[in-house]
N, C-alpha and C positions, 0 to 999 in steps of 0.2 A: 184640282177641280173645285175645292172649297173657295179658292181665291177668285176663280172665274164666276162662281155662283154669287159671291159677295159683290163682285163688280157688275153683276147683271148681264153677263155675256150669254147670248142664246146658245143652246146646246149644239146646233149644227153650223154655227157661225165660223167662217174661216178666219184664222188668227194669223196676222202678218205683222212681224216686227223684226228689225235687224238683229237685235240682241238675242231674241228667242230663236231665230233661224240659225244664228251663229252657234248658239249653245247646243242646238239639236245636231248640227253638222259635226261639231267637235265630239259629241257623245257617240254619234254613228262611227266616226273615225276610230275612236278608242275601242269600240266593240268589234269593228272589222279587224283592227290590228290584233286584238286578243284572239279572235277566231282564227286569224292567219297563223298565230303562234301555236295554237292547239293543233291545227291541221299539219303544220310543219313537224311537230313532235310525233304525231301519229304516223306520218310518212317515214320518219327516221326509225321508229319502232318496227314498222312493217318491213323496212329494208333489212334490219338485223334479223328478223324472223325468217325472211326470205333466204338470206345467206345460210342460216342454220338448216333450213329446209333443203337447200341444194346439196349441202354436205351429206345429210342423212340419206337423201335419195341416190346420191352417187355411190355410197356404200351399199345401199340396197341393190342397185343395178349390178354391182360386182358379185354379190351373192347369187342373184338370179342368173347371171351369166356363167356360173360355175367356177368363178375364179377363187383360188384358195385364199382364205382369210387368216391362215394360221399365223403368219408373221405379225399381222396387225393385232390379233387378239393376244399373242404372246407378249408383244410390246406393251399393250395395255395392262396385262397382268403384272409385268415386271415393274412398270411405272407405279402401279397401285401398291405393290408390295413395298417398294422403296419409300413411297410416301407414308405408308402406315408404320414402317420401321422408324423413320425420322420423327413421326408423331408420338409413338408409344415407347420406343426403345432407342432414343437418340444417343449417339456417342458422346454428346456434350453433357449428358446427365448421368449421375451415379447409377450403376445398374440396380442398386437396391430401391431406387425411386422409379424404375420402369413400371408402366401400367401394363403388366403382362396379360391380365384378363381382357382388357380392351383390345390389345393387340391380337389375341387369339380369336376373339369374337369376330373382329373385322377380317382376319386372315381366312377363317373358315368359309366366308362367303365366296372367296376366290379359289382357295385351295382346299376343297372339302376333304374331310377325314376319309381315307380309303386305304385299303391294303395294297401297298405297292409291290410289284414283282421284285424278285431278287436281282442283285446286280448282274449275275451271270445271264439271267433271262433277258435283261434289258440290253446287254451288250451283244447278244446273239443277233445275227442278221441285220445289224444296223449299219447304215452308211457312215462314212467319215463325217458328213455334214450333220447327221442326227446325233452323233456322239457328243458334240459340244453342248447341244440342248439338253441331253440327258444328264450330263455332268452338272449343268446349272440347276436342273430340277432337283438333283440329289443334294446340291449345296443348300437349296432352299429348305428341303426336308430336314437337313441337319440343323439349320438355323431354328426351325420350328421346334425340333426336339430339345435343343439347348434352351430355348425360351420356356418350354414346358418344365424342364428340370429346374430352372431358376425360380419359376413360379412355385414349384413344390417346396423349394428351400425357403422361399419368402413367406409361405403360409404358416408362419409361426405366430399364433395369437398373442403369446406373452411378449414377443419381440415387437409386434405391431402396437400393442397397448403401450409398451415402454417408449416407443418412438413418438407416439401421439402425446404422451404426457411430457416428454422432453421438449417437443415442439411447442406445446402449450405454455410451459414454464418459460422457455426462451422468449416467446412472443410477449408474454406478460412482463418479463423483465425489460425487454428493449422498448416496447410500446407503452409501458406504464412507468416503471421506476426511472429508467434512463431518460425518457422524454420529459418527465416532470422535474427531475433533480440532477441530471447529468450523470456521466459514467462514474465519477469518483464517489459522489454521495450515494448513488444507487448501490454501489458495492458495499458501502458501510451499512446501508439500510437492510440489505439482504443478510449480512452477518448478524445484525441485531435481531432480525426476524427469526433466524435459525436459533439464536441464543434464547429468544422468548419461547420458541417451540420446545426446546429442551427443558427450560425451567417449568413450562406448563406440564409437560409429561412427568417430570419429577414430582411436582406438587400433586398431580392427579394420582400418581402411583402411591404416594404416601397416604393420601386420603382413602384410596381403595383398600390398601393393606391394613391400615390402622383402624379406620372407621367403617369399613365395609360399605362404602357409598361411592357412587360415581358422580362427582361434581362437575358443573360447568361454571367455574368461578371466574374471577376477574381476569386472571392471566389468559385463560383460554378465550374468553370473550373478546378482549382487546386484540389479541393476536389474530384470531379468526376474522374479526371485523376489518382489521387493517388489510389483510390479504384479499378479502372479499371485495372491499371497495376499490382496491387496485385492479382487480379483475373486471369489475364493472366499468372502470375508467377505460381499460384497454379492450373492452368488449367488441367494438367495431373491427379491430384488427385481428380478433380471434375468431371471426365469423359468427359472433353471437349478436343477438338484438341489443340495441342501445336502450336500456330501460330508463336510465337517468343521464342527462347531459353531463359530460365530463367536467364542465366548469362548475357545476353545482356540487360535485364530489370533492373538489380540491381542498376546501377548508376543513371538512370533516375528516378527510384522509390525513391532512396535516396534523390534526389533533390526535388522531389514533396512532400515527407513527411516533409522535413525541411521547405519548403515553407508553407505547410498546418499548421504546428505547430506555424508558425509566424503570422497566420491570426488573432488570438486573440489579439496579441500585436498591429498589424496594425489597428484593429478595435478600440482599445483604443486610439491610436494616432489620428485616424480619428475623434472620438467623441470629443477629446480635442483640435482639431485644431480650429482656429479662436477664441480661448480663451486666457486668460493670461498665462495659463499653457504651451502654445506653445513655450514660451521662454526656457522652461526646456527640450525640446526635445533633443538637442545635449548631455546634461549631462545624460539624461535617456538612450539614445542610447549607450553612452560609458559604463555606469553601466551595461546595458544589455549584451554587448559584453564581459565585464570582468566576469560577472556572468556565461555566457555560457562557457567561457574558464576554469574558476575555477571548474564548475560543471563537465564538461567532463573529466578533469584530476582527480577529486576526485573519480568519479565512474568508472574510467578506460576505458572510451569509446572515449578518445581523439584519433584523427586519427593518423595513422602511415605513415612512408615513404613508398611510393609505389615502384614497380619494373617494369621492362620491359624485354622482351627477347632480349638480346644483340647479334646481328649477325655481326656487324662491328663497327669500331671506329667512333666516332663523326667527327673526322677530315676528314675522307673519304667522309662523307655525304656533308660537307661544301665544300670540294675540288671539288666534282662532280657538285655541284650547280654553282661554279665559272666557271668551264669548259663549262657548258651549256650556261651561259650568255656570255662568252668571245669568243667562237669559232663558226664559221658558222655551220649551221644545216647540219647534215650528212656528215661533212667534217673531222670527227675524229672518232677513234675507241678506246674504253676503254677495255683493256685486264685485266679481274679480275674475281672474283667469281660471282655467279648469282645475288647477292644483287643489283649491279649497273644496271643490265639489266632493271629493272622496273623504275628506276629513269631517264634513258636516252633514253628510247624506242621511244619517240616522237621527239628527238632532235639529236641523234647520233647513231652510231653503237656500238655493244658490242660483244666481243669475249670471250667465256667461257675460264677460265683458264685451265680447263681439255682438251678442244679442242686444245688450244695452246700447252699444254704438249704433245699431240699426234702428231699434225701436224708439230711442229718444229723439229721433228726427221726425217721428210721426206726430199727428195732431193730438192723439189721445194715447197715453201710455201710463199704466198704473202697475204697482207691485203690491199685492194684497197682504202685507204683514205690518205689524206695528212698528218694527224697527228695521231700518235699512243701514247697512254698513258698506261704505264705498272704500275699497282697497285701491290705493294708488301707489305705484312704484315711482318715486321721484327720479330714481336712477334705474330705468328698466333693465332688467337682468338679461345677460346673454344666456338663453335657455339651454339647459342640459350641458353646461360647461363642466369639465373635469376639475373639480376643486380639491386640491391637496391640503391635508392638514400640515401644520408646521409646529416646531417646538425645539427644545434643546437637543443637541447632538447625542447626548448620552441616552436619551429616551428612544430615539429612532433615527434612521438616516433618510436624507432626501435623495433617494436612489431611483425612484420610478419616473420622475419627470422627463429625464433624457430619453426614455423609451418612446415618448410621444412627440419627439422633436420634429419628425418629418410627417406626422399625421395631420389631418385637417381638423382635429378636435381643438376646441377652445380650452386653454389651460389657465387655471388661477391657483393661488396659494395663499393661505392665511387670510389676512384682511383685504388682500388685493383681489377683489371680485370684479370680473369683467362686466361692464355695464355701459349703457348709453345715458342720455339725459333728456327729460321732457322739456318742451318749449312751446310757446303759443304758435310759433310758425308751422308746427306740425299738425295743428288742428285742421280738419277737413281735407287733409291730404288723402290721396287714393291708396287703398290697401292693395297689396299684391295678392293675387288669387292663389289660394292654396287648395290642396286636395280635400281636406276636411276642415271644419270650423275650428277645431282645437289646434290644428297645425298653424293657424294664424299667429299664435303666440310664440312659435319657435323661430319665426323670422324677426330679427331685431328691429327692422324698419316698421313692420306692422305693430309690434309690441310698443314701440316708441309713440306711434300715432295714437293707438288706443289709450295708452296711459295718459298722454297729453290731453286727449279729448275729455276723458272722465275727470281729470284734475280741473280743467277750465270749465267744465259743466258744473262742478261743485262751486266754483267761484261765482258763476252766473246765478246759480240757485241761491247762494248766500246773499247776493244783491237783492233778490226778490223776497227772500224770506230769511232775514238776518238772524232771527231768533230760533229758527227751526233746525239749522244744521250746525254742528259743532265738531271740533277736532277731538276724536276719541283717543288717538295715539299718534305719535310722530317721532321719528328719528331722522338721521341724515339721509337715509335711503328710501324711507317708506312713510306714508301718512294714511291714516284711516279716519274718515268722516262718518258721523252717525246722524241719522234723521229719524225723529220720532213722529209717527203719523197717528192721526185719529182714525181708527178703523172704520168709523162711519163716514168720514170725509177724507178719502185718500188723495194725496197730491198727484197732480198730473205731471209726470216726469218728462213729457214731450216738450221741452223748451229749446 
């Protein structure tokens, strides 16, 4: 309506146009097709309900006509009992795991508790046809009695608690230790845990007997924490709420387990202290470290070089720290990608590179700080690449890179950082549309365009004001320009 009002079309004027008429006809066809689908579904639902209605009314007519429903009802009861037996007391499940209580509750609804007549009374005056039915009822009664007997035997609170603890421990072992470290190492960790528990109890007993105090010392704290963190890791498999994500627990749990494994050695050193053997401690320590190094290499569990998500060059981080220390608070602006925003947010201003790209094309654009720092990646970095450390073989192994062989992640190692290169031909190229402004930097094409534009913008600014812009820092991958403004006469950056 706003379009018609703008064009000055009268309110009651008939509108005729081929495109408009075709659009209305297509819309009507879609609506009619949709309505037809709705009516078709309703008709199918009504047909199903009608079939059910006919079945129920047929059974109702049989009852009203006086027809015996005994066989039908008995068949229903038998089918129900069989279904409940399969559900709560299946032959495929250990009898100790049967849900007897649930079975009894559901069975009472069909076979209510009653005082049955004696076998002699039931067998009197019965026809041969009724005898088979009475025998089946008797067998069902025997099954019910056996189920009740099993339930009485099963209601052993100590046994139930023991089974729950056993199940809890087994799940913690399989979903915690084994999942993280494999079967072999999980077995060794359990042995070290039991040894640590024994040493803890011995130390605590000695403290209680000799010093009349109940301590919660290092041994107990490390052992308790290592088990607790493993339970927290396995919590989703134990039916417990996941308080902390498992990935956040792994490093802390690794340190706790290593500390716990060292408790036995620490206990030996403690017992040998204040004796002549104390002089051998440095040599024993050196031998122990060498043994750990040799053992981890032999079993293939020696640690590997780690990686981190690389989002900017290290020189950029160091340069930003230098600017923060050197220049007055909020007296400068860094024009760069989002990464520097969080580093300078409490000390200076930050202008997004994407905002600079858009605003520098306007007639009037100013940034109201005395100093401007333009960060330019001459080699735009592939954002969030997995960058692995490297070094000598004796320090760590290069063992994790093959794990990402078939992933879509961008991998780099050491000085070989994955990047593109700026060029003048990329200036004024169209950016790919992203969901958020900050996502523009994750796309290498966008990043290359933005970095190219700010670099050549600085060259153009240098032509106009050769004495006002200078190189503040430069290396092979990154360059930083600085512009000092007069706060009373700010530069128009819209060039």
